[in-house]
VEXDREN-2710 file (C-alpha; in Angstrom, 1 decimal):
% VEXDREN-2710
k/r/px/py/pz
1/MET/99.4/-160.1/-55.3
2/THR/100.8/-159.9/-51.7
3/ALA/100.2/-157.3/-49.1
4/PRO/103.0/-154.8/-48.7
5/LEU/105.0/-155.3/-45.5
6/ALA/106.4/-151.9/-44.7
7/PRO/104.1/-149.6/-42.8
8/GLY/104.9/-146.7/-45.2
9/ALA/104.1/-148.9/-48.2
10/GLN/100.8/-150.0/-46.7
11/LEU/99.7/-146.3/-46.2
12/ARG/100.7/-145.5/-49.7
13/HIS/98.8/-148.4/-51.1
14/GLY/95.8/-147.4/-48.9
15/ARG/96.0/-143.8/-50.3
16/VAL/96.0/-145.1/-53.9
17/SER/93.2/-147.5/-53.3
18/LEU/91.0/-144.9/-51.6
19/ALA/91.7/-142.5/-54.5
20/LEU/90.4/-145.2/-56.9
21/SER/87.3/-145.5/-54.8
22/PHE/86.7/-141.8/-55.0
23/PHE/87.2/-142.0/-58.8
24/VAL/84.7/-144.8/-59.2
25/GLN/82.1/-143.0/-57.1
26/GLY/82.5/-139.8/-59.2
27/ALA/82.1/-141.7/-62.4
28/VAL/79.0/-143.6/-61.2
29/PHE/77.3/-140.5/-59.8
30/ALA/77.9/-138.5/-63.0
31/LEU/76.5/-141.4/-65.1
32/LEU/73.3/-141.2/-63.1
33/VAL/72.6/-137.5/-62.9
34/THR/73.6/-136.7/-66.5
35/ARG/71.2/-139.2/-67.9
36/ILE/68.1/-138.3/-65.8
37/PRO/66.2/-137.2/-68.9
38/ALA/66.8/-140.6/-70.5
39/ILE/65.7/-142.4/-67.3
40/GLN/62.5/-140.3/-67.2
41/ASP/61.8/-141.2/-70.8
42/ARG/62.5/-144.9/-70.5
43/TYR/60.1/-145.4/-67.5
44/GLY/57.5/-142.8/-68.4
45/ILE/58.0/-140.7/-65.2
46/SER/55.9/-137.6/-65.4
47/ASP/57.3/-134.1/-64.8
48/GLY/55.3/-133.9/-61.6
49/LEU/56.6/-137.2/-60.3
50/LEU/60.3/-136.7/-61.3
51/PRO/61.1/-134.3/-58.5
52/VAL/59.9/-136.9/-56.0
53/PHE/62.2/-139.5/-57.5
54/LEU/65.1/-137.0/-57.5
55/ALA/64.5/-135.8/-53.9
56/ALA/64.2/-139.4/-52.6
57/VAL/67.9/-140.2/-53.5
58/PRO/69.6/-137.6/-51.3
59/VAL/67.0/-138.1/-48.5
60/LEU/67.8/-141.9/-48.4
61/ALA/71.5/-141.1/-48.7
62/GLY/71.1/-139.1/-45.5
63/VAL/69.5/-142.1/-43.9
64/GLY/72.4/-144.2/-45.1
65/SER/74.9/-141.8/-43.6
66/ILE/73.0/-142.0/-40.2
67/VAL/73.0/-145.8/-40.3
68/THR/76.7/-145.7/-41.1
69/GLU/77.4/-143.5/-38.0
70/GLN/76.0/-146.3/-35.8
71/LEU/77.5/-149.1/-37.9
72/VAL/81.1/-148.0/-37.6
73/LYS/80.9/-148.3/-33.8
74/ARG/81.1/-152.1/-34.5
75/VAL/82.5/-152.4/-38.0
76/ARG/85.5/-150.8/-39.5
77/PRO/84.7/-148.1/-42.1
78/SER/86.9/-149.9/-44.6
79/ARG/84.7/-153.0/-44.4
80/VAL/81.6/-150.8/-44.9
81/LEU/83.1/-149.2/-48.0
82/ARG/84.2/-152.5/-49.5
83/CYS/80.6/-153.8/-49.2
84/VAL/78.6/-150.8/-50.4
85/GLN/80.6/-149.6/-53.4
86/PRO/79.8/-152.6/-55.5
87/VAL/76.2/-152.2/-54.4
88/VAL/76.2/-148.6/-55.7
89/CYS/77.6/-149.7/-59.1
90/LEU/75.0/-152.5/-59.4
91/ALA/72.2/-150.2/-58.4
92/LEU/73.2/-147.9/-61.3
93/LEU/73.0/-150.8/-63.7
94/ALA/69.6/-151.7/-62.3
95/VAL/68.4/-148.2/-62.9
96/GLY/69.2/-148.6/-66.6
97/SER/68.0/-152.2/-67.0
98/VAL/64.8/-152.9/-65.0
99/GLY/61.4/-153.0/-66.6
100/SER/59.0/-150.8/-64.7
101/MET/58.6/-147.6/-62.8
102/THR/58.2/-149.5/-59.5
103/GLN/61.4/-151.4/-60.1
104/VAL/63.4/-148.3/-61.0
105/ALA/62.1/-146.6/-57.8
106/VAL/63.5/-149.6/-55.8
107/ALA/66.8/-149.3/-57.7
108/LEU/67.1/-145.6/-56.9
109/ALA/66.2/-146.2/-53.3
110/ALA/69.0/-148.8/-53.1
111/PHE/71.3/-146.4/-54.8
112/GLY/70.5/-143.6/-52.3
113/LEU/70.9/-145.7/-49.2
114/ALA/74.2/-147.2/-50.4
115/VAL/75.6/-143.9/-51.6
116/GLY/75.1/-142.4/-48.1
117/ALA/77.0/-145.2/-46.5
118/LEU/79.7/-144.9/-49.3
119/ASP/80.2/-141.2/-49.0
120/ALA/80.4/-141.4/-45.2
121/SER/82.8/-144.3/-45.0
122/MET/85.0/-143.0/-47.9
123/ASN/85.5/-139.6/-46.2
124/MET/86.1/-141.4/-42.8
125/LEU/89.0/-143.2/-44.4
126/GLY/90.3/-140.0/-46.1
127/VAL/90.3/-138.1/-42.9
128/SER/92.1/-140.8/-40.9
129/LEU/94.6/-141.4/-43.7
130/GLN/95.4/-137.6/-43.7
131/ARG/95.9/-137.9/-39.9
132/ALA/98.3/-140.8/-40.4
133/TYR/100.2/-138.9/-43.1
134/GLY/100.5/-135.8/-41.0
135/ARG/100.0/-133.6/-44.0
136/SER/97.1/-132.5/-46.2
137/ILE/96.0/-135.2/-48.7
138/MET/92.2/-134.9/-48.5
139/LEU/91.8/-132.5/-51.5
140/GLY/93.6/-135.1/-53.6
141/PHE/90.9/-137.7/-52.9
142/HIS/88.2/-135.2/-53.9
143/ALA/90.3/-134.4/-57.0
144/ALA/90.0/-138.1/-57.9
145/TYR/86.2/-137.8/-57.4
146/SER/86.1/-134.8/-59.8
147/LEU/88.1/-136.7/-62.4
148/GLY/85.7/-139.6/-62.1
149/GLY/82.8/-137.1/-62.6
150/ILE/84.4/-135.8/-65.8
151/VAL/85.0/-139.3/-67.1
152/GLY/81.4/-140.3/-66.2
153/ALA/79.9/-137.2/-67.8
154/SER/81.9/-137.8/-71.0
155/LEU/80.7/-141.4/-71.2
156/ALA/77.2/-140.3/-70.7
157/TRP/77.6/-137.7/-73.5
158/ALA/79.0/-140.5/-75.8
159/GLY/76.0/-142.7/-74.9
160/ALA/73.6/-139.9/-75.7
161/HIS/75.5/-139.0/-78.9
162/TRP/75.4/-142.6/-80.2
163/GLU/71.8/-143.1/-78.9
164/LEU/72.8/-146.1/-76.7
165/SER/70.2/-147.5/-74.3
166/LEU/70.9/-147.0/-70.6
167/GLY/71.5/-150.7/-70.2
168/VAL/74.1/-150.8/-73.0
169/LEU/75.8/-147.7/-71.6
170/TYR/75.8/-148.8/-68.0
171/GLY/76.6/-152.5/-68.5
172/PRO/80.2/-152.3/-69.7
173/VAL/81.0/-149.4/-67.4
174/VAL/79.8/-151.4/-64.3
175/ALA/81.6/-154.5/-65.6
176/VAL/84.8/-152.5/-65.3
177/LEU/84.1/-150.5/-62.2
178/VAL/82.9/-153.3/-59.9
179/PRO/86.1/-155.4/-60.2
180/LEU/88.1/-152.2/-59.9
181/ALA/86.3/-151.3/-56.6
182/VAL/86.6/-154.9/-55.3
183/VAL/90.4/-155.0/-56.0
184/ALA/91.0/-151.5/-54.6
185/GLY/89.0/-152.5/-51.4
186/ARG/91.6/-155.1/-50.6
187/TRP/94.1/-152.4/-49.8
188/PHE/92.1/-149.9/-47.8
189/VAL/93.9/-148.7/-44.7
190/ASP/91.6/-148.2/-41.7
191/GLN/93.0/-145.8/-39.1
192/ARG/90.7/-146.3/-36.2
193/ASP/93.1/-144.7/-33.7
194/VAL/95.8/-142.7/-35.5
195/ALA/98.6/-141.9/-33.1
196/GLY/99.5/-138.3/-32.3
197/PRO/103.0/-136.8/-32.5
198/GLY/105.5/-138.9/-30.6
199/ARG/103.2/-141.9/-30.4
200/PRO/104.5/-144.4/-33.1
201/GLU/101.7/-146.3/-34.8
202/LEU/101.8/-149.7/-36.4
203/VAL/99.9/-150.5/-39.5
204/GLN/99.2/-154.2/-39.8
205/PRO/96.9/-156.4/-41.9
206/ALA/93.4/-156.6/-40.5
207/GLU/93.7/-160.4/-40.2
208/ALA/96.4/-159.9/-37.5
209/MET/94.0/-158.0/-35.3
210/PRO/91.5/-159.6/-32.9
211/GLY/88.4/-160.5/-34.8
212/GLY/90.0/-159.7/-38.2
213/PRO/88.3/-161.2/-41.2
214/GLY/89.7/-163.9/-43.5
215/THR/92.6/-166.2/-43.1
216/PRO/96.2/-165.4/-42.3
217/GLY/98.2/-164.3/-45.3
218/ALA/95.2/-163.2/-47.4
219/PRO/95.3/-159.5/-48.5
220/ALA/92.6/-157.3/-47.1
221/ALA/91.9/-153.9/-45.7
222/THR/94.5/-152.9/-43.2
223/SER/94.2/-151.2/-39.9
224/VAL/96.2/-149.3/-37.4
225/SER/96.5/-150.9/-34.0
226/PRO/94.6/-148.8/-31.5
227/ALA/96.3/-147.6/-28.3
228/PRO/95.4/-150.1/-25.5
229/ALA/93.5/-147.5/-23.5
230/ALA/91.4/-146.4/-26.5
231/SER/89.8/-149.8/-26.9
232/ALA/88.7/-149.8/-23.3
233/VAL/87.0/-146.4/-23.4
234/PRO/83.5/-146.1/-25.0
235/VAL/83.2/-143.7/-27.9
236/THR/81.6/-140.4/-26.9
237/PRO/80.4/-138.5/-30.0
238/VAL/81.0/-134.8/-30.3
239/ALA/78.0/-132.7/-29.4
240/MET/76.1/-131.6/-32.5
241/ARG/76.1/-128.0/-31.4
242/LEU/79.9/-128.0/-31.6
243/LEU/79.8/-129.3/-35.2
244/LEU/77.0/-127.0/-36.3
245/PRO/79.3/-124.3/-37.8
246/LEU/81.0/-126.9/-40.0
247/CYS/77.6/-128.4/-40.8
248/LEU/76.3/-125.0/-42.0
249/VAL/79.5/-124.5/-44.1
250/MET/78.9/-127.9/-45.7
251/ALA/75.3/-127.2/-46.5
252/PHE/76.0/-123.8/-48.0
253/ALA/78.9/-125.1/-50.1
254/TYR/76.5/-127.7/-51.6
255/ILE/73.9/-125.1/-52.2
256/GLY/76.5/-123.3/-54.3
257/ASP/77.5/-126.5/-56.1
258/SER/73.9/-127.5/-56.9
259/THR/73.2/-124.0/-58.2
260/VAL/76.0/-124.4/-60.8
261/SER/75.0/-128.0/-61.7
262/ASN/71.3/-127.3/-62.1
263/TRP/71.1/-123.7/-63.2
264/SER/74.3/-122.7/-65.1
265/ALA/73.0/-123.8/-68.6
266/LYS/69.5/-122.2/-68.1
267/TYR/71.1/-119.0/-66.8
268/LEU/73.5/-118.7/-69.6
269/GLN/70.9/-119.3/-72.3
270/ASP/67.8/-117.6/-70.8
271/VAL/69.4/-114.7/-68.9
272/LEU/72.7/-114.0/-70.8
273/GLY/71.4/-115.0/-74.3
274/SER/73.9/-117.7/-75.2
275/SER/73.3/-120.4/-77.8
276/GLU/72.1/-123.8/-76.7
277/GLN/75.5/-125.3/-77.4
278/LEU/77.4/-122.7/-75.5
279/ALA/75.1/-123.1/-72.5
280/THR/76.5/-126.6/-72.0
281/VAL/80.0/-125.3/-71.5
282/PRO/79.9/-123.6/-68.0
283/TYR/79.3/-126.8/-66.1
284/ASN/82.1/-128.6/-67.9
285/VAL/84.4/-125.6/-67.2
286/TYR/83.3/-125.7/-63.5
287/MET/84.1/-129.4/-63.3
288/VAL/87.6/-128.9/-64.8
289/THR/88.5/-126.0/-62.6
290/THR/87.2/-127.9/-59.6
291/LEU/89.6/-130.8/-60.6
292/LEU/92.5/-128.4/-61.0
293/GLY/91.8/-126.6/-57.8
294/ARG/91.7/-129.8/-55.8
295/ALA/94.7/-131.2/-57.5
296/VAL/96.9/-128.4/-56.2
297/GLY/94.9/-127.5/-53.1
298/ASP/96.8/-129.8/-50.8
299/LEU/100.0/-127.9/-51.6
300/GLY/98.3/-124.7/-50.6
301/VAL/97.1/-126.2/-47.3
302/ARG/100.6/-127.4/-46.5
303/ARG/102.1/-124.0/-47.3
304/PHE/99.6/-121.6/-45.9
305/GLY/97.3/-123.7/-43.6
306/ALA/93.7/-124.7/-43.9
307/VAL/92.2/-121.5/-42.6
308/ALA/93.9/-119.3/-45.2
309/VAL/93.0/-121.7/-48.0
310/VAL/89.3/-121.9/-47.0
311/ARG/89.1/-118.1/-46.7
312/CYS/90.7/-117.6/-50.1
313/GLY/88.4/-120.2/-51.6
314/THR/85.3/-118.5/-50.1
315/VAL/86.3/-115.1/-51.4
316/VAL/86.9/-116.5/-54.9
317/ALA/83.6/-118.4/-54.9
318/ALA/81.7/-115.3/-53.7
319/GLY/83.4/-113.3/-56.4
320/GLY/82.3/-115.9/-59.0
321/PHE/78.7/-115.6/-58.0
322/ALA/79.0/-111.8/-58.1
323/VAL/80.5/-112.0/-61.7
324/VAL/77.7/-114.3/-62.8
325/ALA/75.0/-112.1/-61.3
326/ALA/76.4/-108.9/-63.0
327/ALA/77.6/-110.5/-66.2
328/PRO/76.7/-108.5/-69.3
329/GLY/77.1/-111.5/-71.6
330/ALA/77.7/-115.2/-71.9
331/TRP/81.5/-115.1/-71.8
332/ALA/81.6/-113.0/-68.7
333/GLY/79.1/-115.5/-67.1
334/MET/81.5/-118.4/-68.0
335/ALA/84.3/-116.5/-66.3
336/GLY/82.2/-116.3/-63.2
337/PHE/81.4/-120.1/-63.2
338/THR/85.2/-120.7/-63.7
339/LEU/85.9/-118.7/-60.5
340/LEU/83.2/-120.7/-58.7
341/GLY/84.9/-124.0/-59.5
342/LEU/88.3/-122.7/-58.2
343/GLY/86.7/-121.3/-55.0
344/LEU/84.1/-123.9/-54.0
345/CYS/86.4/-126.9/-54.7
346/VAL/88.5/-126.5/-51.5
347/ILE/85.7/-126.0/-49.0
348/VAL/84.0/-129.4/-48.8
349/PRO/87.2/-131.5/-48.4
350/GLN/88.6/-129.2/-45.8
351/THR/85.2/-129.2/-43.9
352/PHE/85.4/-133.0/-43.6
353/ALA/89.1/-132.8/-42.5
354/ALA/88.3/-130.1/-39.9
355/ALA/85.3/-132.1/-38.4
356/GLY/87.4/-135.3/-38.2
357/ARG/90.3/-133.5/-36.6
358/TYR/88.3/-131.7/-34.0
359/ALA/86.5/-134.9/-33.0
360/TYR/89.7/-136.9/-32.9
361/ASP/91.5/-134.3/-30.7
362/SER/88.6/-134.1/-28.3
363/GLN/87.2/-137.6/-28.2
364/GLY/89.3/-140.0/-30.2
365/ALA/89.2/-141.8/-33.5
366/GLY/85.8/-143.4/-33.1
367/ALA/84.3/-139.9/-32.5
368/SER/86.1/-138.7/-35.7
369/ASP/84.3/-141.3/-37.8
370/MET/80.9/-140.4/-36.2
371/ALA/81.5/-136.7/-36.8
372/VAL/82.3/-137.3/-40.5
373/ALA/79.0/-139.3/-40.8
374/ARG/77.0/-136.5/-39.2
375/LEU/78.6/-133.8/-41.3
376/ASN/78.0/-135.9/-44.5
377/ILE/74.3/-135.5/-44.0
378/PHE/74.5/-131.8/-44.6
379/ASN/75.9/-132.3/-48.1
380/TYR/72.5/-133.8/-49.0
381/VAL/70.7/-131.0/-47.2
382/GLY/72.5/-128.5/-49.4
383/PHE/71.8/-130.5/-52.5
384/LEU/68.1/-130.7/-51.7
385/ILE/67.8/-127.0/-50.9
386/GLY/70.0/-125.4/-53.6
387/SER/68.1/-126.1/-56.8
388/PRO/64.6/-125.3/-55.6
389/LEU/65.8/-122.2/-53.7
390/VAL/67.3/-120.6/-56.8
391/GLY/64.4/-121.7/-59.0
392/ALA/61.8/-120.2/-56.6
393/LEU/63.8/-116.9/-56.2
394/GLY/64.3/-116.7/-60.0
395/ASP/60.6/-117.1/-60.7
396/ALA/59.5/-114.7/-58.0
397/TRP/62.2/-112.1/-58.3
398/SER/65.0/-112.5/-61.0
399/TYR/67.7/-115.1/-61.7
400/ARG/70.4/-112.4/-61.4
401/GLY/69.2/-111.6/-58.0
402/ALA/68.8/-115.3/-57.1
403/MET/72.6/-115.8/-57.7
404/LEU/73.3/-113.4/-54.9
405/VAL/71.6/-115.7/-52.3
406/PRO/74.1/-118.6/-52.6
407/MET/76.9/-116.0/-52.7
408/ALA/75.7/-114.6/-49.3
409/LEU/75.4/-118.1/-47.9
410/VAL/78.9/-119.1/-49.1
411/LEU/80.3/-115.9/-47.5
412/VAL/79.1/-117.3/-44.1
413/THR/82.1/-119.5/-44.3
414/LEU/84.3/-116.5/-43.5
415/VAL/82.5/-116.2/-40.2
416/TYR/83.4/-119.8/-39.3
417/ALA/86.8/-119.9/-40.9
418/ARG/88.6/-120.3/-37.6
419/SER/86.7/-123.6/-37.2
420/PHE/89.1/-125.0/-39.8
421/GLY/92.2/-124.3/-37.6
422/ALA/93.6/-126.1/-34.5
423/PRO/97.0/-126.6/-33.0
424/ARG/97.6/-129.4/-35.5
425/ALA/95.3/-128.1/-38.3
426/GLY/97.9/-127.0/-40.8
427/TYR/100.0/-129.3/-42.9
428/GLY/103.3/-128.8/-44.6
429/ASP/106.3/-126.5/-43.8
430/ARG/105.4/-124.3/-40.9
431/HIS/101.9/-125.8/-40.7
432/GLU/102.7/-129.5/-40.7
433/ARG/102.7/-131.4/-37.5
434/PRO/105.8/-133.7/-36.9
435/ARG/105.5/-137.1/-38.4
436/THR/106.8/-140.2/-36.7
437/ALA/107.5/-142.0/-40.0
438/ASP/107.9/-141.1/-43.6
439/VAL/104.9/-142.5/-45.3
440/GLY/105.4/-141.1/-48.8
END
């Protein structure tokens, strides 16, 4: 294989390779979280100790994201992603294959740290590629993640159905995903300083840049040549208080997401009186509608702009929680969870895009990477808060009432919706900024 020579081809290859990376991560994460009961049984983890293990993963992922914020000051995000994605896959295999509780704790710790770096670097590349394209493509990357999650959950179901051990289930999957991640990583496009309108940019192999890795002619991650002035100016991060609205939106969106993933089955069965089999359907429906919403979401952003799409998604998601809370029966509850998938799916990708865009416009590309890493921490905050919050409210009050709390939190997004807009915030038709080159 030889690296594509035309700048447009390089960006298109970078887009496909990054989508594959999102897909791999979606599959790996689903394979872990859907087999938690089997992991608990294999290593004899008590019910009291299990929440500690589960909480440690997002906490360490937050640490990994913080470390990545500092690391990308010296190392390109593409290089970080190429290194950590195989580590995440191998950590999954270790979780299913090691022999003791101590060893699985180490494996989960490695998984958490690597996943934080992976999520941060993946979204850095997605934000910068969107900036290079000059139109919305971020939702497409997250659609690939959702598709990977569906595939991973399906493989986990097959493993449970055929009573496969974790090692037998994870081994062949990792054997496929690691080479896929390594090959995809050769074509990542690293836009460290995406040029604005009227400033042509040159995408070239990383080896052609000062300090690039490898030998001339070997395919590797690619990078946009920074403007000369940019390399001489130290990176100044955006003040945290300016990112706080988007950080809150990210946390609240993940509170909503974790509510669905952790409580939809219990809610349908215990509150709405469904059968055990029917109770497994809402989360699958949620995953499918999330995939569908993200698959077409970029078209909506290009046509109507990011602010309108985020507002619409917020209203739909809040309506979904309201339907779930008021549902008279199981099928009405499933309709509510369907609305939740269609609504929440657009918020997280657009939050990453908005943070990166704001930081880039104010401080440059390096600040964009750092802003994405900081914002990424709040997805783990929401994940940590969401499930125990709904559980505590359900036990102390009622589960119907508990569903109204994430609804209210998601509605806060409407207050901050203008944070998703900027002079160049929209993409497509009237909302798309001029492009200096057609990149496909």
